[in-house]
C-alpha positions, 0 to 999 in steps of 0.5 A: 774038599768041595768043588772049586767055584767057576762062576764070575767074581765081581768087584766094585771097579769091575761092575763100574767098568761094565756099567760104563761100557753099557752107558756108551751103547756097547753091547759087550764088555771085555775084561776079567771076571776071575780077578785078572787070570783071563780076559773075557767077554760079557754081553750087556743088556739093560736088565742083565748081563750074560757070561758063558751062556748064563744071565746075571742080574745087575747088582744094585751096588757093591762095597769097596774092598770086597769081592763078590761071587754068584751064590745061585740067588745073587752076588754075595761077598766072599767072606765068612764070619765064624767068630772072626770075619775072614774075607777075600780082599781085592788089591791094585795087583788084581791078585787078592789078599785076605783079612782076618778081622780087618788084619791083612794077612799078605803084603800088598801095599808095595808089591803084588801078593803073587810076586811077593810069594815068588820072591820068597819061594825062589829062596828055597830053590824048590825044583826037584825038592819035596817041600813042606808048606806049613801054613798054606793060607791062600796057597801062593807059596804052593802055587809057585813051588809047583810052577818052579818044579817042586817034586812034591808039595805038602801043605797044611791049613788050620782054618776051614774058612781060609780053605773056603776062600781058596775054593773061590779064589782063582789064584789058589792052586787046586790039588784036584787038577790033573796037573797037581794031583800027584804033586800037591797035597793040601791037608786041613790040620794044625801044623803045630800038632800035625808036624809030630806025625811027619817022618824024620828027614822027609822034606828037602825044603820048607816054607813057614808063613805063620800068623803073627806071634800074638795070634799063633805063638806056638808056631814061633816056639823052640819046640816047633822049630826043633820039629822043623829041624827033625823033618828036614834033611841035612842041607835043606833050606827054610824060609820063615816069614816074620815081618817086623811086628811091634818094632816101632812101638816096643823095640822088639826084634821078632826076626832076631828072636826067631833067628836065635831059636832056629840056630838052637834047633840046628839051622845056619841063619840069616835075615832075608827079605821080611823074614829069616832064611835058614839051612839045616846043618849037615851032621857033624862028623866025629873026630875019628870019622873026620880023620878017616875022611881026610 
C-alpha cells in the first residue's frame, strides 16, 4: 500500500469559512482541514494561506459535494475515473461517504456513516474476537472493530480506486500504524474468490457489507454463504448489510431472501437494523452423544 496522505483536505464550505475569516480582517482561521478529525489553525494572507509551515494558494472555486486534496500543484478532487467514477463525498456529519457513478455506498442521510458503522459492529461484539470484514470499503467497520477491542481484523477490498480513497480519508484506519500493524490486515482481493483460501473455522465473527445485489450478485449467493459458514467457528455472529433495494418498486424482499439462504448455510437469523444478524449453529450432537452428555 502507498503512503497515507497527510496534507490538507478542503471542501467548498471549508474554503468559504476561511475566506469569511480573512474578509473580517483575521490573520488566522481555526477549523478542521482533515474532515473533522482535529481542530487546526491556518494563517491567512491575501495571496495564500499557510498550514503546518507550507503555503497553499487560494483556489478560485470548489465544487459542491466534493473533497479536494493537494496534489503538489493544486487542489484536485478526491475522485478517480477508471470506467466508473469513484469519489469521496462530504456529509453533514463531516465523516465522508463515497459514491460509485453517483450511487451512495454508505448511509448518511439520517445518521453519520461513522455512527452507522458503530451500531452494526456492536451487534457482533468484537472484543477478543478474530473478525472477517468481507468488503472493506472505507474501513469504518474495521476501525470500530479495532476500537472495540477485536483481537484481529482481516479485511478485503476488491476495488483499487476505493483503496486509493482510503489513503486520502483520515477516517479510514491505517494498517501500517504501530497500533494496528499486529491486529489489522487489509488485502486487495475479491472476497468471493479469496474466501475459499481461508482456513475453516478461523474466524469468531464476520461483517458482510457487499455492494447491492445488481452489482455483486455473487456475494448474495448460496455458495458464498456456505463459504462464510465454513470459515466461521460455531456460535460466531455475522451481520450482513442488505438495505431494502427495489422493495417499493418491485416488492422484492432482499433481506428475506438473504435470511433464508443464510439459514440453509447453517445460521440462526433475524432481521436487525438494515440487514440480517445471524449466528452460526453449534454442531448437532448425535443421539448417543447427547444421551452420554445428559
